[in-house]
C-alpha positions as CSV (number, residue, x, y, z in Angstrom):
1,X,-23.0,9.6,-4.5
2,X,-23.7,10.3,-0.8
3,X,-20.6,11.6,0.9
4,X,-21.2,14.9,2.5
5,X,-20.8,14.8,6.3
6,X,-18.6,11.8,6.3
7,X,-15.1,11.8,7.7
8,X,-12.4,13.7,5.8
9,X,-8.8,12.4,5.6
10,X,-5.8,14.3,7.1
11,X,-3.5,12.5,4.7
12,X,-3.7,15.2,2.1
13,X,-0.8,17.4,1.1
14,X,-1.9,20.6,-0.6
15,X,0.7,22.0,-3.0
16,X,-1.5,24.1,-5.1
17,X,0.0,27.3,-4.0
18,X,3.6,26.1,-4.6
19,X,3.6,27.3,-8.2
20,X,4.5,23.9,-9.7
21,X,7.9,22.5,-10.9
22,X,9.8,22.3,-14.1
23,X,10.8,19.4,-16.2
24,X,9.1,16.2,-17.3
25,X,9.4,12.5,-17.0
26,X,12.4,12.2,-19.2
27,X,13.0,11.2,-22.8
28,X,12.8,7.8,-24.5
29,X,9.9,5.6,-25.5
30,X,6.7,7.5,-26.3
31,X,3.2,6.8,-25.0
32,X,2.1,5.5,-28.4
33,X,-1.5,6.7,-28.6
34,X,-1.1,9.6,-31.0
35,X,-2.2,13.1,-30.4
36,X,-1.7,15.2,-27.3
37,X,-5.4,15.0,-26.6
38,X,-5.3,11.3,-26.2
39,X,-2.0,11.4,-24.3
40,X,-3.4,14.0,-22.0
41,X,-6.3,12.0,-20.7
42,X,-6.7,8.6,-22.3
43,X,-3.4,6.9,-21.8
44,X,-3.1,8.0,-18.2
45,X,-6.8,8.2,-17.2
46,X,-6.3,5.6,-14.4
47,X,-2.6,5.1,-14.7
48,X,0.4,4.6,-12.4
49,X,3.1,7.2,-12.6
50,X,4.4,7.3,-16.2
51,X,8.0,7.5,-15.0
52,X,7.7,4.3,-13.0
53,X,5.3,1.5,-14.0
54,X,4.7,2.6,-17.6
55,X,8.4,2.9,-18.1
56,X,8.8,-0.4,-16.2
57,X,6.3,-2.2,-18.3
58,X,7.4,-0.9,-21.7
59,X,11.1,-1.5,-21.2
60,X,12.3,2.0,-21.1
61,X,11.5,5.6,-20.0
62,X,8.4,7.2,-21.3
63,X,8.6,10.5,-23.1
64,X,6.2,13.3,-22.0
65,X,4.8,15.8,-24.5
66,X,6.7,19.0,-24.2
67,X,3.8,21.4,-23.8
68,X,0.3,20.9,-22.7
69,X,-2.5,23.4,-22.1
70,X,-4.5,22.9,-19.0
71,X,-8.2,23.8,-18.9
72,X,-9.2,27.2,-17.7
73,X,-9.7,27.2,-13.9
74,X,-9.7,29.3,-10.8
75,X,-7.5,28.4,-7.9
76,X,-9.5,26.3,-5.4
77,X,-9.3,26.7,-1.7
78,X,-8.7,24.1,1.0
79,X,-12.4,24.2,2.0
80,X,-14.1,24.2,-1.4
81,X,-16.5,21.4,-2.2
82,X,-14.2,19.5,-4.6
83,X,-11.4,19.5,-2.1
84,X,-13.7,18.3,0.7
85,X,-15.0,15.6,-1.7
86,X,-11.5,14.4,-2.4
87,X,-10.6,14.3,1.3
88,X,-13.8,12.4,2.1
89,X,-13.2,9.8,-0.7
90,X,-9.7,9.3,0.5
91,X,-10.9,8.8,4.1
92,X,-13.4,6.3,2.8
93,X,-10.6,4.3,1.1
94,X,-8.6,4.4,4.3
95,X,-11.5,3.0,6.3
96,X,-12.2,0.2,3.8
97,X,-8.6,-0.9,3.3
98,X,-7.8,-0.7,7.0
99,X,-10.6,-3.0,7.7
100,X,-9.7,-5.5,4.9
101,X,-6.0,-5.5,5.9
102,X,-6.9,-5.9,9.6
103,X,-9.2,-8.9,8.8
104,X,-6.1,-10.5,7.2
105,X,-3.8,-9.8,10.2
106,X,-2.1,-6.9,8.4
107,X,-1.7,-3.2,9.0
108,X,-2.7,-0.8,6.2
109,X,-0.3,2.2,5.9
110,X,-2.5,4.7,4.1
111,X,-1.1,6.7,1.2
112,X,-0.8,10.5,1.1
113,X,-2.8,12.2,-1.6
114,X,-1.1,15.3,-3.1
115,X,-3.1,18.1,-4.6
116,X,-1.1,20.1,-7.1
117,X,-1.5,22.6,-9.9
118,X,0.5,22.3,-13.1
119,X,3.5,20.4,-12.0
120,X,5.1,19.0,-8.8
121,X,8.1,17.1,-7.8
122,X,7.7,13.4,-6.8
123,X,9.9,10.5,-6.0
124,X,9.1,9.3,-9.6
125,X,10.2,12.5,-11.3
126,X,8.2,15.6,-12.1
127,X,4.5,15.0,-12.1
128,X,2.4,17.1,-14.5
129,X,-1.2,17.9,-15.0
130,X,-0.9,16.3,-18.4
131,X,-0.2,13.0,-16.8
132,X,-3.6,12.8,-15.1
133,X,-3.9,11.3,-11.6
134,X,-1.1,8.8,-10.8
135,X,0.4,6.8,-8.0
136,X,4.1,6.9,-7.3
137,X,5.3,3.8,-5.5
138,X,8.6,5.5,-4.6
139,X,6.9,7.8,-2.1
140,X,3.6,6.0,-1.7
141,X,1.7,9.0,-2.7
142,X,-1.3,9.6,-5.1
143,X,-1.0,12.8,-7.1
144,X,-3.9,14.7,-8.7
145,X,-4.5,18.1,-10.2
146,X,-8.2,18.7,-9.6
147,X,-8.6,20.4,-13.0
148,X,-8.4,16.9,-14.4
149,X,-12.0,16.4,-13.4
150,X,-12.9,19.3,-15.7
151,X,-10.9,17.7,-18.4
152,X,-12.8,14.4,-18.0
153,X,-16.0,16.2,-18.7
154,X,-14.7,18.3,-21.6
155,X,-12.9,15.5,-23.5
156,X,-15.0,12.4,-22.8
157,X,-18.2,13.8,-21.3
158,X,-17.6,11.8,-18.1
159,X,-19.2,13.4,-15.1
160,X,-20.6,12.5,-11.8
161,X,-19.0,12.3,-8.4
162,X,-18.8,8.6,-8.2
163,X,-16.9,8.5,-11.4
164,X,-14.5,11.0,-9.9
165,X,-14.3,8.9,-6.7
166,X,-13.5,5.9,-8.9
167,X,-10.4,7.7,-10.2
168,X,-9.1,8.1,-6.7
169,X,-10.0,4.5,-5.7
170,X,-8.2,3.2,-8.7
171,X,-5.0,5.0,-7.8
172,X,-5.4,3.7,-4.2
173,X,-5.7,0.3,-5.8
174,X,-2.2,0.7,-7.1
175,X,-1.1,1.5,-3.6
176,X,-2.6,-1.7,-2.4
177,X,-0.8,-3.5,-5.2
178,X,2.4,-1.9,-4.0
179,X,1.8,-3.0,-0.4
180,X,1.1,-6.6,-1.6
181,X,4.4,-6.8,-3.5
182,X,2.7,-7.1,-6.8
183,X,4.5,-4.1,-8.4
184,X,7.9,-5.6,-7.3
185,X,7.0,-8.9,-9.0
186,X,6.0,-7.1,-12.2
187,X,9.3,-5.2,-12.0
188,X,11.2,-8.4,-11.9
189,X,9.2,-10.2,-14.5
190,X,9.3,-7.4,-17.1
191,X,13.1,-7.6,-17.5
192,X,12.6,-11.0,-19.3
193,X,9.7,-9.8,-21.5
194,X,9.2,-8.5,-25.0
195,X,7.4,-5.2,-25.4
196,X,4.2,-6.9,-26.3
197,X,4.4,-9.1,-23.2
198,X,5.2,-6.1,-21.0
199,X,2.2,-4.3,-22.4
200,X,0.0,-7.4,-21.6
201,X,1.4,-7.3,-18.0
202,X,0.5,-3.6,-17.8
203,X,-3.1,-4.4,-18.8
204,X,-3.3,-7.0,-16.0
205,X,-1.9,-4.5,-13.5
206,X,-4.5,-1.8,-14.5
207,X,-7.4,-4.2,-14.6
208,X,-6.6,-5.4,-11.1
209,X,-6.6,-1.8,-9.9
210,X,-10.0,-1.4,-11.6
211,X,-11.2,-4.5,-9.7
212,X,-9.8,-3.2,-6.4
213,X,-11.6,0.1,-6.9
214,X,-14.8,-2.0,-7.2
215,X,-13.9,-3.8,-3.9
216,X,-13.7,-0.4,-2.2
217,X,-17.1,0.6,-3.6
218,X,-18.7,-2.6,-2.4
219,X,-17.5,-2.2,1.2
220,X,-18.0,1.6,1.3
221,X,-21.6,1.1,0.2
222,X,-22.2,-1.6,2.7
223,X,-20.8,0.5,5.6
224,X,-22.1,4.0,4.6
225,X,-24.6,3.5,1.8
226,X,-22.7,5.9,-0.5
227,X,-24.2,4.7,-3.8
228,X,-27.2,6.4,-5.4
229,X,-29.1,5.4,-8.5
230,X,-26.9,5.7,-11.6
231,X,-23.6,5.8,-9.8
232,X,-22.3,2.5,-10.8
233,X,-23.5,3.0,-14.4
234,X,-21.6,6.3,-14.4
235,X,-18.4,4.5,-13.4
236,X,-19.0,1.8,-16.1
237,X,-19.5,4.5,-18.7
238,X,-16.2,6.0,-17.7
239,X,-14.5,2.6,-17.9
240,X,-16.0,2.2,-21.4
241,X,-14.9,5.6,-22.6
242,X,-11.2,5.0,-21.7
243,X,-10.7,1.4,-22.8
244,X,-7.6,1.1,-25.1
245,X,-9.7,-0.2,-28.0
246,X,-12.2,2.7,-27.8
247,X,-9.4,5.3,-27.6
248,X,-7.4,3.9,-30.4
249,X,-10.4,3.6,-32.7
250,X,-11.3,7.2,-31.9
251,X,-7.8,8.4,-32.6
252,X,-6.7,6.3,-35.5
253,X,-9.7,4.4,-36.7
254,X,-8.3,1.0,-35.9
255,X,-6.9,-0.9,-32.9
256,X,-3.5,-2.5,-32.2
257,X,-4.1,-5.0,-29.4
258,X,-0.4,-5.6,-28.7
259,X,0.0,-1.9,-27.8
260,X,-2.8,-2.0,-25.2
261,X,-1.6,-1.0,-21.7
262,X,-4.8,-0.5,-19.7
263,X,-7.3,-3.0,-21.2
264,X,-10.3,-2.8,-23.5
265,X,-13.5,-1.1,-22.6
266,X,-15.2,-4.5,-22.0
267,X,-12.3,-5.7,-19.8
268,X,-12.3,-2.5,-17.7
269,X,-16.1,-2.8,-17.2
270,X,-15.8,-6.5,-16.4
271,X,-13.1,-6.2,-13.7
272,X,-14.7,-3.2,-12.0
273,X,-18.0,-5.1,-11.9
274,X,-16.1,-8.2,-10.6
275,X,-14.9,-6.1,-7.6
276,X,-18.1,-4.3,-6.9
277,X,-20.2,-7.4,-7.0
278,X,-17.9,-9.7,-4.9
279,X,-16.2,-7.3,-2.5
280,X,-13.3,-9.8,-2.3
281,X,-9.7,-9.0,-3.1
282,X,-9.1,-12.6,-4.1
283,X,-11.6,-12.2,-6.9
284,X,-9.2,-9.6,-8.5
285,X,-6.4,-11.9,-9.4
286,X,-6.0,-10.8,-13.0
287,X,-2.6,-12.4,-13.2
288,X,-3.9,-15.9,-12.9
289,X,-6.8,-15.9,-15.3
290,X,-6.4,-16.9,-19.0
291,X,-9.1,-14.7,-20.4
292,X,-9.4,-11.1,-19.2
């Protein structure tokens, strides 16, 4: 992925020296994918904050494993390569979505991206490294512990800078959904739903964010030629690795479709490809199609 020398965003809040915060997301309904290893990465790989949308879509609060062990790491600096990469990717999403919103007569209020280590307080509760990157609609911030990228490689052998950029673009996709009022509509609808129906709604929410990440990639590449050979394939490999069906089969040897919350591998690949090939937000209406 070509990104060095491009603009870096100022909408980054670095809390990595704060020492983290205590607590979790609260008790109640569990994640439902089995072991800590799966909960640590798989269930939340591209997820909205567990205390908000996952709770919202499952009909109750989501319990967080009591103790997780983060991968070994050294404290990064504000000027290290990975931090500059994150700032640059965020700036790229700002440029793309500002242009798209402006073309539709709207203003794009960019989210803040928060870098943290271990744990941090959010408007959605205490965010933890174990939750993976997430978006909190309550404060319109994307949260990420950069050690997650190391975890991606260790657990699922997913590497490459574009795959890492895709993680950020997906979370920004949730911000776009929030600005468009989609999350509010989901919030209202889920109150009348069974658990299986709410899980199905969650799948549509996540697949739309996958598609919106593809829309970003399309426009970023048109404007700045960021894609190199193998980049899209790397993102598709990541989507394949973290499909609900692949994860459940890996963990328990069989799949339970009614428990899916993020979509199958094939669905995640399809919707990212939909966005990256069309470049159009209207192509990402996962809530209207009959077959995902």
